[in-house]
N, C-alpha and C positions, 0 to 999 in steps of 0.2 A: 504492500500499501505505499502512495505518496500523500504527505498534505503540503498544504502552501503554494501547488502550482501556477499561483497566479500570474507568476510573472514570466515566467516562460512561456504559458499558455498564451498572453497576450503578445510575445513576441513574436512567436510562431507563427499567429493567427495573422498578425502584419504582414509577414512574410510571405503566407499562402496565399492571400488575396492578393500582393502585390504579382506574382506566380501568376494566379488566376488570370488578372488585367493586364500582364504586358508579356506579351509573345520574347520580346529578348533578355526581362527577367527571368521567366521561365526556363530559357537558353542556357542563362548565367548559371541559375539553381541546378538543371541537367546535367551540365558538366562538371557539377563538383559532387555530386548527389554520389558516385562510387568511395569515396573517400570523408564525406562530408557527412557525416549524419544529421544535422542541423538543415544542410539544403535537402537530404534525401527526406526526412519526417516534414520539411513543409508543402513538397510536392506531392507526398502521399497524401495528405491534407486533401486537395483538390484532386485528387484518382484513386487512390486507394477506399475500397467500398467494405473489407475488414480494420472496424474502429478496434478491434483487440490489436492486433499489429502493430498499428501508428503509436498505441499508449504501452507496449512491450518497449518500440525503440524510443521513444520518450524518456522511458524509467534504465533504458542501460545509456542515453544521453545524459540526465540525470546522475548516474552511478557516477559518472566520470568526475564527477564535482563536490559528491556530496554524500561519500559513499563514510566519512566520518558522523555523519547525520543517524547511520542507521540505527533504530532499537530494535530490539524484540521482545514482544508483547506476548501475553497468555495465547499458548494454542502454539508457540512457534512462528507465528506472522510477523512480518517485518514490515518496519513503518519508518520511511525518510522524510525527512522535513528539510522542506528547498524551500525555506524563507530565503530571502531576497531581496533585494529593491531592482528595481528594470534597469539601473544603466549597469548595475554589478552583473546581471542575470547574460547582458549581453556581452560583456568582455568575459565572460565564462563561453558559452556556447556558438557565438561567432568570433572566434580567435582566429580563425583561418579567412573570416569572408571580415576584413578593413576598411573601413570606408574613407581612409588617408593614408596617403604612403606617405613620409616623408623624406627629402633625401635630400643631403647635405654633402658639399664636395669640398675639401681645404686647396684654400688658392695654393698651397706649399707641396710641387711636384713632389715632394722626399717627405711628406706627411708619411706617418705609419700606416695611418686608416685615411687613405685620401679620399674613398667613397663611405658613407653610411648611411644604409636604408633602414627606416624605421614607422612600423605599422600600426595604426591605432582604430581601434573598431566606432568610436564614436567621438565626438567633437562636444567637449563638455564646455557651455555655455554660462555665463556670469548672466541672469535676469533683474535688471535693477527698479526695484518695486512694480514689480510686472510687465514691465515696457519689453516688448518680444520683438528684436527687430531683425532675424535671421539672415536675409541678405548684404546688411550691412557686416554682423561680426564672421560670417563665412568669406567675406571676399576679406577681409582686415586677416584672417586666418591663414588665407591660400596666398596672401600677397607675399611675391619673392623678398628673401631680406636675407640679412649677414648674421655671425655669430662667433663668437668666439671659441675656438678650434681647442678642444679638452688635449691634444692628440701634441700639439705644437705650438707655437707663439702666433701663427696666421690668424688669417678670417675665413670662414666656412660660409659658403652661398647656399643659401636653405631653400629646397620649393615645394610644394603640398599640393598633392596630383588627388583628385575624388575617384573614386573607383565606381562600382554597378550601382551602388546607394550610398544615403548618406544617414546616418543615425545620429540625432545632438538631443543632449541631454539638457535639460534645462534646469538650472543653480536660482532660485529664488534671493537676491542679496538686496537689502534695504540702504539706499543713498547713504544713510546715515549711519553706517556702519562703522565707517572711519573713527567714530567718536565713543567707541567702546573698545576700541582698538590701537594698538600701537604701526596699525598697518600703511597708515599715511592716506595718499589718494588711492582708494580700493578701485580706483578704473581702469590702472595700470597695473595691477599687480594680480599674478597669477592666484587659481580658487584655492590651488594648493597652501599658498601662505596666510592663507586668512583664516585665523587663530577660530572661529567658529562657522561652519555652512549651515547657514541658515534656511530654511525650508519652509517658509510662507507658504501657504498655496499661490501658484500661480494661475490664476483664474484667465479662462479663455471662452468667446465661443469659438466652436468648429468654422462657421460659415469668417470667422476674422484671421485663422489662421493663414499664411501665405501659399498658397494653390503652386505656383513654381519658383524655382531658385536655378540660376543662372552661373555655371563656373564653367569660365573657359568657354572652349564649343560646346560644352553641354547643359543638357536643360534637364534640370530635375523636377519629378511632377511628385507633390505629396501624395503619398498612400496610408498614411496612418497619423494615429498617435497613440502613444498608453497613458492612462489617466490615474489617479489614483486617489481613493477613496478612506479617509481615518483619522477624518477631525484636522485639527488647529494644529498641525506638528509643528514644535519649534527644536533649535540646538537641532544635534549633527542630525542629517537625514536618515532612517530608517526603515523597514519593510514592512513595519507593525501594522497591517491595513488589508485594504485589497485591491488590483490591479484590475484595470478592463481596458481591452484595445478597441478604437472606433479607424473603421477604415474607410478611406476616401475610396468609393470604388468606382469605374469606368463609365457607371451613367452620372457619375455626378451624385450622388448618393451616399449619403451615412450609414454606417453599420458598424453596433456593436456584437463585441465580442465579451462575455461573459459566461466564464467557467464555473461559474455558480447557477446559470440556468440554460437552460435543454436548448432552445432556441438563440437563431441568431436573431437581435432586433433592429427595427429601425431607430435613425438615430434623428433628431431637427437637428439643422445645422444652428437653430440658436440655441443649442445646448451647452453651457457654459461648467467646463468642467477644470479639475486642477491638472493642468498637463506639465507631464512630468521626461517623456522622452517622445 
């Protein structure tokens, strides 16, 4: 038995509906399915009629990351607690399906590490007082830049390329956070340097979310969001609540996927949720 699967179910639902509505994304997952269990499950969700097989593969996927959470119950039954935030779950199940590839090249031809490539599953954005501007923040993230080389005394040229999909985590940061910390101007400080990860709800209407993002010569369409339900959270982000997925389908209608309910539900575009991913 597996408990608290709402975060993984929400993410898989978005991947599955994306594959159902996009032939190019379906092909991307198909090319991965032999070696990537996440891609395989997402495809099974839109093609496989044997639900037991899907649940079995999901259990295999989660056991890779939550084997230490297995409990033995009365009668010899096994229980796996998979409580996790949505962003943390993305890092686990999509480790081989990155959103971005960051490449840095040293200007010193004799550097011991002339080129370095780092892949990331998602972009973590700070949202100040609920003001979401994905286009601006995404363009700032992929802008060509320079950084000091940690292997020699020269500079490294840095480029960031987006892949077949883009996952974005939203972190709610109040603008007056600097009053309670020593970080100074928080707008230029990375999230991990901020002492407190404030997680007030980021309330947004589905209809107000940006539907298209342009990155270089690629245009990305919004396919879905993962929302959190758990009261007024404060302090460090935790997963004590419930996640659902809202998919923006090819017919421009919204659908809600909730693993606590038996059927998919239509969602109003005016619905306001706490958007986390």
